[in-house]
C-alpha positions as a printed Julia matrix, in Angstrom:
448×3 Matrix{Float64}:
 -16.45   -0.61   22.87
 -13.44    0.79   24.69
 -11.38   -2.29   25.47
  -9.87   -5.19   23.51
 -12.37   -7.67   24.92
 -15.15   -5.9    23.03
 -13.44   -6.27   19.63
 -14.2    -9.96   19.23
 -10.61  -11.25   19.42
  -9.88  -14.86   20.38
  -9.21  -15.53   24.04
  -5.55  -16.62   23.59
  -4.86  -13.28   21.9
  -6.61  -11.36   24.68
  -4.42  -13.22   27.2
  -1.31  -12.1    25.34
  -2.55   -8.5    25.23
  -3.21   -8.62   28.98
   0.24  -10.09   29.58
   1.71   -7.04   27.83
  -0.31   -4.7    30.04
  -2.58   -3.25   27.35
  -6.24   -2.59   28.12
  -7.44    0.17   25.78
  -7.11    0.08   21.98
  -5.65    3.07   20.17
  -7.88    4.78   17.57
  -6.26    2.95   14.63
  -6.81   -0.37   16.44
 -10.37    0.44   17.44
 -11.34    1.38   13.89
  -9.39   -1.33   12.03
  -9.77   -4.56   13.99
 -13.54   -5.16   13.57
 -13.38   -4.6     9.79
 -10.36   -6.88    9.44
 -11.91   -9.65   11.51
 -14.84   -9.39    9.1
 -12.53  -10.03    6.15
 -12.54   -6.53    4.62
  -9.62   -5.03    2.74
  -8.24   -1.98    4.51
  -6.31    1.19    3.76
  -4.81    2.62    6.95
  -3.31    6.09    7.15
  -1.71    6.77   10.52
   1.29    8.49   12.0
   4.08    6.4    13.42
   3.69    5.45   17.07
  -0.09    5.05   16.86
  -0.12    1.28   17.38
  -0.81    0.29   13.78
   1.34   -2.85   13.97
  -1.06   -4.31   16.53
  -3.95   -2.99   14.41
  -3.11   -5.5    11.67
  -1.33   -8.2    13.72
  -4.18   -8.89   16.16
  -6.95   -9.52   13.58
  -4.53  -11.5    11.4
  -3.75  -13.83   14.31
  -7.45  -14.08   15.14
  -8.33  -15.25   11.63
  -5.44  -17.72   11.58
  -6.45  -19.06   15.01
  -9.68  -20.38   13.47
  -7.58  -22.95   11.59
  -4.26  -23.86   13.19
  -3.57  -26.88   10.99
   0.07  -27.59   10.16
   1.38  -25.1     7.58
   2.57  -26.29    4.19
   6.25  -26.35    3.35
   7.36  -23.11    1.65
   3.76  -21.86    1.45
   2.85  -19.26    4.13
  -0.78  -18.37    4.72
  -0.04  -14.73    5.54
   2.59  -12.38    4.11
   3.62   -9.09    5.73
   5.89   -6.96    3.55
   8.06   -4.29    5.19
  10.65   -1.97    3.61
  13.52   -2.58    6.02
  15.22   -5.2     8.13
  14.55   -3.53   11.46
  10.87   -3.05   10.7
  10.54   -6.67    9.55
  12.26   -7.88   12.73
  10.04   -5.78   14.98
   6.84   -6.86   13.24
   7.98  -10.46   13.61
   8.52   -9.85   17.34
   4.98   -8.49   17.59
   3.55  -11.55   15.81
   5.35  -13.85   18.26
   4.35  -11.75   21.26
   0.64  -11.52   20.47
   0.53  -15.1    19.19
   2.41  -16.64   22.13
  -0.62  -18.65   23.25
  -1.5   -19.89   19.75
  -0.12  -22.87   17.86
   1.14  -20.76   14.98
   4.57  -20.59   13.38
   6.08  -17.38   12.03
   9.42  -16.12   10.79
  11.08  -13.07    9.24
  13.34  -13.07    6.19
  15.51  -10.12    5.14
  18.88   -9.29    3.65
  22.02   -8.84    5.7
  21.51  -12.25    7.31
  22.37  -15.74    6.07
  19.76  -17.1     3.69
  20.35  -20.77    4.62
  18.56  -20.73    8.02
  15.69  -18.83    6.38
  15.39  -21.51    3.67
  15.4   -24.21    6.34
  12.64  -22.52    8.38
  10.46  -22.01    5.3
  10.85  -25.65    4.31
   9.37  -26.65    7.67
   6.35  -24.43    7.01
   5.17  -21.17    8.62
   1.76  -19.58    8.99
   3.04  -15.99    8.94
   5.97  -14.72    6.91
   7.37  -11.21    7.47
   9.75  -10.15    4.71
  11.58   -7.36    2.96
  11.11   -7.19   -0.83
  14.64   -8.04   -1.93
  15.11  -11.19    0.13
  11.57  -12.34   -0.63
  12.22  -12.15   -4.37
  15.54  -13.97   -3.92
  13.74  -16.84   -2.19
  11.01  -16.91   -4.81
  13.51  -16.91   -7.69
  15.4   -19.78   -6.07
  12.13  -21.7    -5.74
  12.31  -21.84   -1.95
   9.01  -20.01   -1.57
   5.57  -19.94   -3.17
   2.88  -17.35   -2.53
  -0.15  -19.1    -4.02
  -1.45  -20.09   -0.56
  -1.39  -16.59    0.91
  -4.78  -15.7     2.39
  -3.81  -12.31    3.85
  -1.32   -9.85    2.38
  -0.21   -6.84    4.42
   1.87   -4.03    2.93
   3.31   -1.85    5.67
   4.98    1.56    5.28
   3.92    1.81    1.63
   5.21    5.36    1.28
   8.63    4.26    2.51
   8.56    1.48   -0.1
   8.07    4.22   -2.67
  10.88    6.35   -1.24
  13.31    3.42   -1.36
  12.42    2.45   -4.92
  10.75   -0.85   -4.02
   7.42   -0.37   -5.77
   8.5    -2.43   -8.87
   9.46   -5.25   -6.49
   6.14   -4.93   -4.69
   4.31   -5.29   -8.01
   6.31   -8.44   -8.87
   5.41   -9.91   -5.49
   1.71   -9.07   -5.7
   1.57  -10.63   -9.17
   2.48  -13.96   -7.54
  -0.33  -13.74   -4.97
  -3.71  -15.41   -5.48
  -6.51  -13.12   -6.64
  -8.72  -14.22   -3.77
  -7.11  -12.79   -0.66
  -7.53  -10.15    2.01
  -5.22   -7.16    1.44
  -4.2    -4.52    3.95
  -2.11   -1.46    3.16
  -0.71    0.96    5.72
   1.09    4.22    5.09
   2.04    7.18    7.25
   1.52    9.56    4.32
  -0.7     9.26    1.28
   0.79   10.9    -1.83
  -1.03   10.4    -5.15
   1.34    7.61   -6.22
   0.43    5.61   -3.11
  -3.26    6.27   -3.74
  -2.76    4.74   -7.18
  -1.05    1.69   -5.7
  -3.89    1.27   -3.23
  -6.45    1.39   -6.03
  -4.62   -1.42   -7.83
  -4.27   -3.7    -4.78
  -7.38   -3.17   -2.66
 -10.95   -4.29   -3.28
 -13.56   -1.89   -1.88
 -11.43   -1.23    1.21
 -12.38    0.25    4.54
 -10.34    3.44    4.94
  -9.1     4.35    8.41
  -7.31    7.67    8.76
  -6.31    8.53   12.3
  -4.55   11.83   11.58
  -4.52   14.16    8.57
  -1.95   13.26    5.94
   1.57   14.51    6.74
   0.58   16.12   10.03
   3.43   16.22   12.5
   3.1    14.44   15.82
   1.35   17.06   17.91
   3.17   16.29   21.12
   6.62   16.97   19.63
   8.05   20.36   20.55
   9.9    21.49   17.41
  12.67   24.07   16.92
  15.05   25.0    14.14
  18.6    26.18   14.89
  20.3    28.18   12.14
  23.99   27.31   12.06
  26.88   27.37    9.6
  27.63   23.97    8.12
  31.14   23.81    9.61
  29.78   24.59   13.1
  27.18   21.81   13.27
  29.36   19.32   15.16
  30.37   21.98   17.67
  26.71   22.88   18.18
  25.83   19.22   18.71
  28.52   18.87   21.39
  27.28   22.04   23.07
  23.69   20.79   23.16
  24.67   17.43   24.6
  26.24   19.12   27.62
  22.62   19.33   28.75
  21.96   16.12   30.65
  18.22   16.51   30.08
  18.96   15.27   26.57
  19.09   11.79   28.01
  18.34    9.54   25.04
  18.78   11.18   21.65
  18.45   10.13   18.04
  20.65   12.12   15.65
  19.79   11.97   11.94
  22.3    12.62    9.17
  21.8    12.58    5.41
  24.66   10.17    4.55
  26.33    7.07    5.95
  29.77    8.67    6.09
  28.29   11.71    7.78
  26.81    9.46   10.47
  30.19    7.86   11.11
  31.88   11.27   11.36
  29.3    12.46   13.89
  29.79    9.3    15.99
  33.57    9.8    16.05
  33.09   13.44   17.06
  30.69   12.53   19.87
  32.95    9.78   21.19
  35.88   12.2    21.25
  33.66   14.59   23.23
  32.96   11.85   25.78
  29.42   11.02   24.61
  28.61    7.32   24.28
  27.33    6.94   20.72
  26.96    4.47   17.85
  25.65    4.57   14.28
  23.07    2.6    12.32
  22.98    2.75    8.51
  23.11    0.63    5.37
  26.87   -0.04    5.49
  26.58   -1.69    8.9
  26.09   -5.44    9.1
  22.82   -6.68   10.51
  24.56   -7.84   13.7
  26.16   -4.42   14.19
  22.85   -2.68   13.63
  21.03   -4.92   16.09
  23.81   -4.48   18.63
  23.63   -0.68   18.31
  19.84   -0.72   18.74
  20.12   -3.0    21.77
  22.7    -0.7    23.37
  20.47    2.3    22.72
  17.4     0.61   24.19
  19.3    -0.5    27.29
  20.88    2.91   27.86
  24.47    1.77   27.33
  24.78    4.49   24.7
  23.2     7.92   24.96
  23.14    8.89   21.27
  22.22    6.79   18.24
  23.18    8.38   14.92
  21.11    7.18   11.97
  20.37    7.8     8.33
  16.84    7.83    6.94
  17.02    4.06    6.45
  16.24    3.88   10.17
  13.89    6.83   10.41
  10.79    4.63   10.7
  12.44    1.56   12.11
  13.51    2.55   15.58
  10.89    1.73   18.2
  12.57    2.74   21.45
  10.69    4.0    24.47
  11.59    7.27   26.19
  13.57    8.9    23.38
  13.72   12.42   24.83
  15.09   14.22   21.78
  15.48   13.89   18.04
  18.18   16.05   16.45
  18.2    16.56   12.69
  21.92   17.16   12.17
  21.08   17.39    8.46
  17.62   18.32    7.27
  16.12   15.66    5.01
  15.73   16.49    1.33
  12.35   14.71    1.35
   9.99   16.63    3.66
   7.93   13.52    4.52
  11.06   12.05    6.13
  11.03   14.9     8.64
   7.65   13.73    9.92
   8.91   10.19   10.39
  12.2    11.26   11.95
  10.66   13.37   14.69
   8.06   10.65   15.25
  10.78    8.62   16.93
  10.12   10.71   20.03
   6.65   11.29   21.48
   5.88    7.59   21.02
   2.51    6.28   22.12
   1.29    9.53   23.64
   4.54   10.65   25.3
   6.1    14.07   24.75
   9.4    14.9    23.11
  11.59   17.56   21.55
  12.89   17.79   17.97
  15.8    20.12   17.17
  16.74   20.71   13.54
  20.03   22.24   12.37
  19.71   24.33    9.22
  22.62   25.72    7.22
  22.38   28.03    4.22
  22.12   25.18    1.69
  19.23   23.6     3.61
  16.92   26.61    3.56
  14.91   25.15    0.68
  14.48   21.88    2.61
  13.15   23.81    5.61
  10.66   25.67    3.42
   9.36   22.37    2.02
   9.09   20.86    5.49
   7.1    23.81    6.78
   4.79   23.54    3.8
   4.01   19.88    4.42
   3.54   20.22    8.2
   1.53   23.39    7.63
   3.34   25.43   10.24
   6.42   27.56   10.75
   9.02   25.8    12.9
   9.99   28.18   15.75
  13.59   29.41   15.74
  15.81   28.68   18.72
  18.46   31.43   18.93
  19.78   30.78   22.4
  22.95   28.92   21.46
  26.53   30.13   20.78
  26.49   29.26   17.07
  23.34   31.05   15.96
  23.82   32.28   12.36
  21.7    35.4    12.02
  22.69   35.81    8.37
  21.16   32.42    7.55
  18.08   33.06    9.66
  17.43   36.44    8.04
  18.27   35.51    4.47
  15.49   35.66    1.9
  13.79   32.3     1.23
  15.22   30.43   -1.79
  13.48   31.27   -5.06
  10.86   28.77   -6.2
  11.42   26.94   -9.46
  10.21   29.08  -12.36
  10.23   32.24  -10.26
  11.86   35.37  -11.7
  15.41   35.14  -10.37
  16.04   38.88  -10.77
  13.64   39.83   -8.02
  15.27   40.82   -4.75
  13.72   41.46   -1.35
  13.84   44.94    0.06
  16.29   45.72    2.83
  13.7    45.27    5.54
  12.55   41.82    4.4
  13.57   38.99    6.7
  13.32   35.23    6.71
  10.66   35.05    9.39
   8.17   37.1    11.24
   9.78   38.01   14.59
   6.81   36.57   16.46
   7.91   33.09   15.33
  11.4    33.53   16.8
  11.8    32.36   20.36
  14.62   32.73   22.84
  14.29   29.68   25.01
  16.56   27.19   26.71
  17.12   23.87   24.97
  15.86   21.62   27.74
  12.77   23.67   28.58
  11.68   20.9    30.95
  11.75   17.17   30.33
   8.98   15.75   28.15
   6.33   13.7    29.85
   6.32   10.0    29.07
   3.36    7.65   29.04
   2.93    4.16   27.68
   0.01    3.32   25.42
  -0.89    0.36   23.29
   1.84    0.02   20.71
   4.95   -1.3    22.38
   5.69   -3.55   19.46
   5.76   -1.4    16.35
   8.27   -0.75   13.6
  11.91   -1.11   12.15
  14.44   -0.96    8.95
  16.95   -2.06    6.14
  16.86   -4.32    3.07
  18.35   -3.71   -0.35
  20.35   -1.04   -2.06
  18.09    1.92   -2.49
  17.49    3.03   -6.05
  16.85    6.68   -5.31
  19.96    8.7    -6.03
  19.15   11.42   -3.51
  18.74    8.98   -0.61
  22.5     8.39   -0.56
  22.15    5.3     1.55
  21.88    1.53    1.24
  19.45   -0.93    2.71
  21.64   -3.9     1.92
């Protein structure tokens, strides 16, 4: 079985897949779809860009196609829960795309948009509802939505739900679901807390793990650039003189930092825009549209968008600030090298971020090569002793010959090093972001 026709999907769905130009399932699709068509619960662990949205959308539509009777008012038959606005919107697009030849109704509800049209659509009845936790609870509390008719519940990006503090909301929502249902849970990483959530939601699930937990996308060429904090913007401008950095995502830790970077880039003549929790939904969608179309070269984002930007041919990801949660690094750099393509990730590291770099290298199980060939290389930061671990004797000092890294891991290479190769593969419709105010104090961002 190497094509979609051999997976037992309904003919209208196969027509839609053919219309999109897909012929061969990705590993997550190949291993998930038969079990889901058979009604099994499923726990999927897969890196971003592997086509997991289609892995749950296609069998969901197949099961719903067996009974396309008119949906009940305010009572969806399938619920897909996503952590952010952009992800909810992109999943909804995938449902419409793959279900274009079926008589099924679907919609997405999320914060940052007027609730009145969402109430009106729900009152007319939908088969598939894609939602973010905050807006879904608002609709439930206002009695505009009931979940007792849900046959299939899909929880996507479960680890991101945890990061954004949404797990209590998820538990409130699942308490309103019927006990008899099919449940699917997908997560890019699988920490113990997510394992516990899976145990509470899933009934004897099929487990599909495409890549080892927290492994970095193999096709991403990674480098770290040691630089003083006050030189980061100058370094960014210097790098973007290279026209091979054609479509770049720049990640910052805070909303205000993102805005400052955008202003700096615009002053340097680089077309750029920002996407973060303080932006209205219309502004965020407009920025994404401009980035996809090529009207802007650089999109500056906070971690609220780290898993929500599904844009083809992103040549580079630049971590202007290293994330304080190492798992976020995996998802950030996964914005390039989508669906089998190549890409380059460049990470700036100042003295205060050394501990973050150490944690990132631990979780990706490799040392990120150093790129020294730039005018702002900070040798003192590169050669400084690693930060002491918690509980370690603080009085210990390295000897004079001890350095940050083994010299064999330090490379002198040019930034562009050749353009990454790009190739399309089944997962055009994937992910996105933004919903409610995040409850984690160290996230320093909103998902309004």
